[in-house]
C-alpha positions as CSV (number, residue, x, y, z in Angstrom):
1,M,3.3,0.3,39.5
2,A,3.0,3.1,37.0
3,E,5.3,3.1,34.0
4,Q,7.7,6.0,33.5
5,R,6.4,8.6,31.1
6,A,7.5,7.7,27.6
7,H,8.7,10.4,25.1
8,W,9.0,10.7,21.4
9,G,12.4,9.7,20.1
10,S,12.5,12.9,17.9
11,K,10.5,15.9,16.8
12,L,10.0,14.3,13.4
13,G,8.6,11.2,15.0
14,F,6.0,13.3,16.9
15,V,5.1,15.3,13.8
16,L,4.6,12.2,11.7
17,A,2.6,10.4,14.4
18,A,0.4,13.5,15.0
19,A,0.0,14.1,11.3
20,G,-1.0,10.4,11.0
21,S,-3.6,10.9,13.7
22,A,-5.0,13.9,11.7
23,V,-4.7,12.2,8.3
24,G,-7.5,9.7,8.1
25,L,-10.4,8.5,6.1
26,G,-11.9,12.0,6.4
27,N,-9.1,13.5,4.2
28,I,-9.4,11.0,1.4
29,W,-13.0,10.0,1.7
30,K,-15.0,13.0,3.1
31,F,-13.0,16.1,2.0
32,P,-13.3,15.4,-1.8
33,Y,-17.0,14.8,-1.8
34,V,-17.7,17.8,0.5
35,T,-15.6,19.9,-1.8
36,G,-17.5,18.6,-4.8
37,R,-20.8,19.3,-3.2
38,N,-19.8,22.9,-2.5
39,G,-18.4,23.8,-5.9
40,G,-14.7,23.4,-5.5
41,G,-12.2,26.2,-5.2
42,A,-14.1,28.8,-3.1
43,F,-14.9,26.1,-0.6
44,V,-11.2,25.1,-0.5
45,L,-10.2,28.7,0.2
46,I,-12.7,29.0,3.1
47,Y,-11.5,25.6,4.4
48,L,-7.9,26.8,4.5
49,A,-8.9,29.9,6.4
50,C,-10.8,27.8,8.9
51,V,-7.7,25.5,9.4
52,A,-5.5,28.6,10.1
53,L,-8.0,30.5,12.3
54,V,-9.8,27.7,14.2
55,G,-8.1,24.3,13.7
56,L,-4.5,25.4,14.3
57,P,-5.2,27.3,17.6
58,V,-7.1,24.4,19.0
59,M,-4.3,22.0,18.0
60,V,-1.7,24.2,19.8
61,A,-4.0,24.3,22.9
62,E,-4.3,20.5,23.0
63,I,-0.6,19.9,22.5
64,L,0.2,22.5,25.2
65,L,-2.1,20.9,27.7
66,G,-0.5,17.6,27.2
67,R,3.1,18.7,27.5
68,A,2.4,21.0,30.5
69,S,0.7,18.1,32.4
70,Q,2.6,15.1,31.0
71,K,-0.8,13.4,31.3
72,S,-3.6,12.0,29.1
73,P,-6.8,14.1,28.9
74,V,-8.4,13.4,32.2
75,G,-5.1,13.9,34.2
76,A,-4.3,17.0,32.2
77,F,-7.5,18.8,33.1
78,R,-7.3,17.6,36.7
79,D,-3.7,18.5,37.3
80,L,-3.9,21.9,35.5
81,S,-7.0,22.9,37.5
82,R,-7.9,21.0,40.7
83,P,-8.7,17.4,41.6
84,R,-12.5,17.7,41.6
85,S,-12.7,20.4,39.0
86,P,-15.7,20.2,36.6
87,W,-13.3,20.7,33.8
88,V,-12.3,17.1,34.1
89,F,-15.5,16.3,32.4
90,F,-14.0,17.4,29.1
91,G,-11.1,15.0,29.6
92,L,-13.5,12.1,30.2
93,L,-15.5,13.3,27.1
94,G,-12.3,13.0,25.0
95,V,-11.6,9.5,26.2
96,A,-15.2,8.4,25.6
97,G,-15.3,10.1,22.2
98,S,-12.1,8.3,21.0
99,F,-13.4,5.0,22.4
100,L,-16.7,5.2,20.6
101,L,-15.2,6.7,17.4
102,L,-12.8,3.9,17.0
103,S,-15.5,1.3,17.6
104,Y,-17.2,2.2,14.2
105,Y,-14.3,3.8,12.4
106,S,-12.7,0.3,12.4
107,V,-15.7,-1.0,10.4
108,V,-15.1,1.5,7.6
109,A,-11.4,0.7,7.7
110,G,-12.5,-3.0,7.4
111,W,-14.3,-2.1,4.1
112,A,-11.0,-0.6,2.9
113,L,-9.1,-3.8,3.9
114,H,-11.6,-5.9,2.0
115,Y,-11.4,-3.8,-1.1
116,S,-7.6,-3.9,-0.9
117,W,-7.8,-7.7,-1.0
118,L,-10.3,-7.6,-3.9
119,S,-8.1,-5.2,-5.7
120,L,-4.9,-7.2,-5.2
121,S,-6.6,-10.4,-6.3
122,G,-8.1,-8.7,-9.4
123,A,-11.7,-9.5,-8.2
124,L,-12.7,-5.8,-7.9
125,V,-12.0,-4.8,-11.4
126,A,-13.5,-8.0,-12.6
127,Q,-16.9,-6.8,-11.3
128,G,-17.0,-4.2,-14.0
129,P,-18.7,-0.8,-13.7
130,N,-22.2,-2.2,-13.3
131,G,-21.1,-4.5,-10.5
132,M,-19.7,-1.9,-8.1
133,Q,-23.0,-0.7,-6.5
134,P,-24.3,-4.3,-5.8
135,L,-20.8,-5.2,-4.5
136,F,-20.8,-2.5,-1.9
137,Q,-24.4,-3.2,-0.9
138,Q,-23.4,-6.8,-0.4
139,V,-20.4,-5.8,1.7
140,Y,-22.4,-3.4,3.8
141,E,-25.1,-5.9,4.5
142,S,-22.8,-8.9,5.3
143,P,-22.5,-9.3,9.1
144,L,-19.8,-12.0,9.0
145,L,-17.6,-10.1,6.6
146,N,-17.9,-6.8,8.5
147,L,-17.3,-8.5,11.8
148,S,-14.2,-10.4,10.5
149,Y,-12.6,-7.3,9.0
150,H,-13.5,-5.1,12.0
151,L,-11.7,-7.6,14.4
152,L,-8.8,-7.9,12.0
153,F,-8.3,-4.1,11.8
154,M,-8.6,-3.8,15.6
155,G,-6.0,-6.5,15.9
156,L,-3.6,-4.5,13.8
157,T,-4.2,-1.4,15.8
158,I,-3.6,-3.2,19.1
159,L,-0.3,-4.6,17.8
160,V,1.0,-1.2,17.0
161,V,0.0,0.4,20.3
162,L,1.4,-2.5,22.3
163,G,4.8,-1.5,21.0
164,G,4.7,1.8,23.0
165,V,5.4,5.3,22.0
166,A,8.9,5.0,20.4
167,K,8.7,1.4,19.2
168,G,5.0,1.3,18.3
169,L,3.4,4.7,17.4
170,E,6.6,6.5,16.2
171,R,8.1,3.5,14.4
172,W,5.0,2.7,12.4
173,S,4.2,6.4,11.7
174,R,7.7,6.7,10.2
175,I,6.8,3.8,7.9
176,L,3.1,4.4,7.1
177,M,3.2,8.2,6.5
178,P,6.0,8.2,3.9
179,A,4.3,5.1,2.3
180,L,1.0,7.1,2.2
181,F,2.6,10.0,0.4
182,V,4.3,7.7,-2.1
183,M,1.0,6.0,-2.9
184,M,-0.7,9.4,-3.2
185,L,2.0,10.6,-5.7
186,I,1.6,7.4,-7.8
187,L,-2.1,8.1,-8.1
188,L,-1.4,11.8,-8.8
189,G,1.0,10.8,-11.6
190,R,-1.7,8.7,-13.2
191,A,-4.4,11.4,-12.8
192,F,-2.1,13.9,-14.4
193,M,-2.1,11.8,-17.6
194,L,-5.9,11.8,-17.9
195,D,-7.9,14.0,-20.2
196,G,-9.8,15.4,-17.3
197,F,-6.8,16.5,-15.2
198,G,-7.1,20.2,-16.3
199,R,-10.8,20.3,-15.5
200,G,-10.3,18.5,-12.2
201,F,-7.5,20.9,-11.2
202,E,-9.5,23.9,-12.1
203,F,-12.5,22.6,-10.2
204,V,-10.4,22.2,-7.0
205,F,-8.6,25.5,-7.2
206,G,-10.9,27.7,-9.3
207,L,-13.1,30.2,-7.4
208,H,-16.6,29.0,-8.2
209,T,-18.2,31.5,-5.7
210,E,-21.6,31.1,-7.2
211,Q,-21.8,27.5,-5.9
212,L,-20.7,28.3,-2.3
213,T,-23.6,28.9,0.1
214,G,-23.7,29.8,3.8
215,R,-24.2,26.1,4.5
216,G,-21.0,25.4,2.6
217,V,-19.1,27.8,4.7
218,L,-20.3,26.0,7.9
219,E,-19.3,22.7,6.3
220,A,-15.8,24.0,5.6
221,L,-15.6,25.1,9.3
222,G,-16.7,21.7,10.5
223,Q,-14.4,19.8,8.1
224,A,-11.4,21.9,9.1
225,F,-12.1,21.1,12.8
226,F,-12.7,17.3,12.4
227,S,-10.0,16.8,9.8
228,L,-7.3,17.8,12.3
229,S,-8.4,15.1,14.8
230,L,-9.4,17.7,17.4
231,G,-11.7,17.5,20.4
232,M,-11.1,13.8,21.4
233,G,-7.8,14.3,23.4
234,A,-5.5,12.6,20.9
235,M,-3.3,15.7,20.6
236,I,-3.3,16.1,24.4
237,T,-2.1,12.5,24.7
238,Y,0.5,12.9,21.9
239,G,1.6,16.2,23.4
240,S,2.1,14.6,26.8
241,Y,5.0,12.6,25.3
242,L,6.8,15.8,24.2
243,R,9.9,17.1,25.9
244,R,10.0,20.7,27.2
245,E,12.4,21.9,24.5
246,D,10.1,20.9,21.7
247,D,8.5,23.7,19.7
248,I,4.7,23.4,20.0
249,M,3.7,26.1,17.5
250,S,6.0,25.0,14.7
251,A,5.1,21.4,15.2
252,A,1.3,22.2,15.0
253,I,1.8,24.3,11.8
254,T,3.7,21.4,10.2
255,I,1.0,18.9,11.2
256,S,-1.7,21.1,9.9
257,V,0.1,21.7,6.6
258,L,0.7,17.9,6.1
259,D,-3.0,17.1,6.9
260,T,-4.2,19.8,4.5
261,L,-1.8,18.7,1.8
262,I,-3.1,15.2,1.9
263,A,-6.7,16.4,1.6
264,L,-5.9,18.6,-1.3
265,L,-3.9,15.9,-3.1
266,A,-6.8,13.5,-2.6
267,A,-9.1,16.0,-4.3
268,V,-6.6,16.6,-7.2
269,V,-6.3,12.8,-7.7
270,L,-10.0,12.0,-7.5
271,F,-11.7,14.7,-9.5
272,P,-9.7,14.2,-12.8
273,I,-10.6,10.5,-12.6
274,L,-14.3,11.4,-12.2
275,F,-14.3,14.0,-14.9
276,S,-12.4,11.7,-17.3
277,Y,-15.1,9.1,-17.0
278,G,-18.1,11.4,-17.1
279,M,-19.0,11.2,-13.4
280,E,-20.3,14.0,-11.2
281,P,-18.0,15.3,-8.3
282,A,-20.8,15.6,-5.7
283,Q,-21.4,11.9,-5.2
284,G,-21.7,11.7,-1.5
285,P,-20.1,9.1,0.8
286,G,-20.4,6.4,-1.9
287,L,-17.6,8.2,-3.8
288,V,-14.8,6.0,-2.4
289,F,-16.5,2.5,-2.5
290,I,-18.7,2.8,-5.6
291,T,-17.8,5.8,-7.9
292,I,-14.0,5.6,-7.8
293,P,-13.9,1.8,-8.3
294,I,-16.3,2.2,-11.3
295,A,-13.7,4.6,-12.8
296,L,-10.7,2.6,-11.9
297,S,-12.2,-0.5,-13.4
298,Q,-12.2,1.2,-16.8
299,M,-8.6,2.4,-16.6
300,P,-5.5,0.6,-17.9
301,A,-3.7,-1.2,-15.0
302,G,-7.0,-0.8,-13.0
303,S,-6.3,-3.5,-10.5
304,F,-2.9,-2.0,-9.6
305,L,-4.3,1.5,-9.2
306,A,-7.2,0.2,-7.1
307,S,-4.8,-1.7,-4.9
308,V,-2.7,1.4,-4.4
309,F,-5.8,3.5,-3.6
310,F,-7.4,1.1,-1.1
311,L,-4.0,0.4,0.6
312,L,-3.7,4.2,0.9
313,L,-7.1,4.2,2.7
314,V,-6.0,1.4,5.0
315,F,-2.8,3.2,5.9
316,A,-4.6,6.5,6.5
317,A,-7.1,4.7,8.7
318,L,-4.4,2.9,10.7
319,T,-2.4,6.0,11.5
320,S,-5.7,7.5,12.9
321,S,-6.9,4.4,14.7
322,I,-3.6,4.0,16.7
323,S,-4.0,7.6,18.1
324,M,-7.6,6.8,19.2
325,L,-6.6,3.6,21.0
326,E,-3.6,5.4,22.5
327,V,-6.0,7.9,24.2
328,A,-7.8,5.1,26.0
329,T,-4.6,3.2,26.7
330,S,-2.9,6.2,28.2
331,Y,-5.9,6.9,30.4
332,F,-5.6,3.5,32.1
333,I,-1.8,3.8,32.4
334,D,-2.1,7.2,34.0
335,E,-5.2,6.8,36.1
336,R,-5.1,3.1,37.0
337,S,-1.3,2.6,36.9
338,W,-1.7,-0.4,34.5
339,S,1.1,-1.7,32.4
340,R,1.0,-0.7,28.7
341,A,0.2,-4.3,27.8
342,K,-2.8,-4.6,30.1
343,A,-4.1,-1.1,29.2
344,T,-3.8,-1.8,25.5
345,L,-5.3,-5.2,25.5
346,V,-8.2,-4.3,27.8
347,S,-9.0,-1.0,25.9
348,G,-8.6,-2.6,22.5
349,G,-10.7,-5.6,23.4
350,A,-13.4,-3.4,24.9
351,I,-13.5,-1.2,21.8
352,A,-13.6,-4.3,19.5
353,A,-16.5,-5.6,21.5
354,I,-18.4,-2.3,21.4
355,G,-17.8,-2.2,17.7
356,I,-19.6,-5.4,17.1
357,P,-23.1,-3.7,16.8
358,A,-21.6,-1.3,14.3
359,A,-20.3,-4.2,12.2
360,L,-23.8,-5.7,12.2
361,A,-25.6,-2.4,11.5
362,G,-26.0,-3.1,7.8
363,G,-27.9,-6.3,8.3
364,P,-31.5,-7.2,9.1
365,G,-31.0,-7.7,12.9
366,F,-31.7,-5.4,15.8
367,F,-28.6,-3.1,15.4
368,G,-29.5,-2.6,11.7
369,A,-33.1,-2.7,10.5
370,G,-34.5,-3.1,14.0
371,M,-33.0,0.1,15.3
372,T,-33.8,1.9,12.1
373,A,-37.5,1.1,12.6
374,L,-37.3,2.0,16.2
375,V,-35.3,5.3,16.2
376,G,-34.8,6.1,12.5
377,A,-31.2,5.1,12.3
378,N,-29.1,2.0,12.7
379,W,-26.4,1.6,15.4
380,F,-23.5,2.8,13.2
381,D,-25.3,6.0,12.2
382,T,-26.5,6.7,15.7
383,V,-23.1,6.5,17.3
384,D,-21.5,8.4,14.5
385,Y,-24.1,11.2,15.0
386,L,-23.4,11.4,18.7
387,V,-19.6,11.4,18.4
388,S,-19.3,13.7,15.4
389,N,-22.0,16.2,16.4
390,W,-21.8,16.2,20.2
391,F,-18.7,14.6,21.7
392,L,-16.0,16.1,19.5
393,P,-17.4,19.7,19.2
394,L,-18.0,19.9,23.0
395,G,-14.6,18.4,23.6
396,G,-13.0,21.1,21.4
397,L,-15.0,23.8,23.0
398,G,-13.9,22.7,26.5
399,I,-10.3,22.5,25.5
400,S,-10.3,26.0,23.9
401,L,-12.2,27.6,26.8
402,F,-10.0,25.9,29.5
403,T,-6.7,26.9,27.8
404,A,-7.8,30.4,27.1
405,W,-9.6,31.4,30.3
406,R,-8.9,28.8,33.1
407,L,-5.3,27.7,32.6
408,D,-2.8,29.6,34.7
409,D,-1.3,32.5,32.7
410,A,2.2,31.7,33.6
411,I,1.9,28.0,32.6
412,R,0.2,28.9,29.3
413,H,2.8,31.6,28.4
414,D,5.8,29.5,29.6
415,H,4.8,26.4,27.6
416,F,4.0,28.3,24.4
417,L,7.3,30.0,24.5
418,S,9.4,27.1,25.7
419,G,11.6,25.9,22.8
420,S,9.7,28.1,20.4
421,K,11.1,30.2,17.5
422,L,7.6,31.6,16.9
423,A,7.0,33.3,20.3
424,F,5.6,36.4,18.5
425,F,2.4,34.3,17.6
426,Y,1.5,34.1,21.3
427,R,-0.8,37.1,21.5
428,A,-2.6,36.3,18.2
429,W,-3.0,32.7,19.2
430,L,-4.5,33.6,22.6
431,A,-6.9,36.2,21.0
432,L,-8.1,33.6,18.5
433,L,-8.6,31.0,21.2
434,R,-10.5,33.4,23.4
435,L,-12.7,35.1,20.9
436,V,-12.9,33.4,17.5
437,V,-12.5,29.7,18.2
438,P,-15.4,29.3,20.8
439,F,-17.8,31.2,18.5
440,A,-16.8,29.0,15.5
441,I,-17.1,25.8,17.4
442,V,-20.6,26.8,18.6
443,L,-21.5,27.4,15.0
444,V,-20.1,23.9,14.1
445,L,-22.2,22.4,16.9
446,L,-25.4,24.2,16.0
447,H,-25.0,23.3,12.3
448,A,-24.2,19.7,13.0
449,V,-27.3,19.2,15.1
450,G,-29.5,21.1,12.5
451,V,-30.2,24.3,14.4
452,I,-28.7,26.4,11.7
């Protein structure tokens, strides 16, 4: 028998959970190095514009579809169109995307767990600056270590989602999100005392337009889209737990601001550390697991700061992972009438199993060196390419087109205005969703697959 539809206990609970879904490794890991690669301040300005003009309209659309249907992505597209509608494909794409994304995202989160342990025990700082590159290489290539932490992180995610909407997702978001902010402020306070703080702050907010290229503008557009956790149905699912009187527009604005604030704080924390220790800001993905530990190992109270930093990463990863698992869980609750316990355990177990090849991708076996020799990339990189470059952009495109052009006008208008103090945004939101957002997402897709 299907369970009665759960709802958030409060608007704050929804905002914190949805912001937690958006705030993930991409904010703390990817945003700083992409900003560094594109010269800092001018890139940040373009990024903020992309969040406002592309990310926010899509987020409002996702939340609206969820609340209007009171269903997860598949049910939302079906119930708001017709049972055999081709639009249902985009709901299935969202479920598949969140499923696959979590299967390898948990491996990276496992690295953060391992580094948290090394930091807390003092073993990370003991490696010294010269030991950080070999350490990460050893972690990346260790099948047993990656597998163990992948399964541990998936276990933590499953435990939270088993608790349900109010006692699981909302309760833990109320704990993890404030803790994440506190840890970020601790690191910010330490960065403020460094000699390189002024240079780092100017780098993030100074308009270095000469370093921004057309490619950088497209990267800002893609980063804004992916940073907000769009295109995989997480916001549809979270929106389905909203009550009719909840204000969708103001909630989406708050979520976007919180997500952007975390990304900017991460950059303001990391760049002063890099500049103070003579490191370059455009370090690529190795920034978090190699470059930052090198700098922290040379700082007073380095073990404490490293512990705070990597626990911050773990918390950010967990708030995102629970939303990904919730998409799959809610699908089975809605479409198969499973209990939450069965849906969570089956979904979580399947994702953990599918993630095993990603955990083994750094080693010499088939999913690592074997696949690289065969197709030019290991399992981890291949699945990441498919999800990031195809599943999520196509999902976002389908959501925007459906909401703007296929959804019944009365339903769209009614649910945007219901409970809203920002009804005057409706026409501007719809115009962006119809004209600007699809064009921008197509650009993201074409850039991601190398066409432009």
